N, C-alpha and C positions, 0 to 999 in steps of 0.2 A: 659634325658631318652635316652636310646641308640635304635636304629633302632630297636635291635631285641626285646626290651622291648615294644617299641610302636606296634610291629607286634604282639606281643602277646596281648597286650591289645586291640586292634581291634577284635582280635580274640575271646577273651572272651565277648567284647561287643555284637560281633554277637550272641552267643550262648545262653548269660546269659540276658533274660528279664528283670528281676529285675534291673539288673545293667543299662541297656539301659532307662528303665523308668526312674530312678533317675539322670541319665544325661539328659534326656529330661526334667525333673522336675527342674533342677538347671537352664537350658538354658530358662525355661519361667519365672522363679524367678528372672532372670537378666533382665526379662524385652524383652526377644526375642522372636518372633511370628514364630520362623521354628524348623524344628525335623533333625534329623540325615542324613537322606537322603539329604536332601535341602543341610545341611552343606558340605555333602561328596561330591555334584555335585559342588557346589561354588568352593571349595577345588579343585576339579579336573579342571575345567574351568580355574583357576587361575594360577594353573601349566602350564597348556598346553599353555597358552598366555604366560609365561615367557619362555617357550621352544621355543616356535613358533618365537618369536621375534629374537632370537641367532641362526637361519636359514639364511646361505645366501642369500641375497636379499630381505629380509622379510619387510624391509623397505619401501618395493614398493607394499606390500600388502594393502587390505582394510579390 
């Protein structure tokens, strides 16, 4: 999926309650007890952790 299509998907997901509900049902059926907001937060945290590791002298941070 291109970044443009990914952005389009996210925009649609934010405005389409039925699509959001279907996706959350899929997540639940797969055995996970989280929602899209929690997934977004984890994704953000993981992305930031990867970015911060690349900063100079970051190996000295706790």
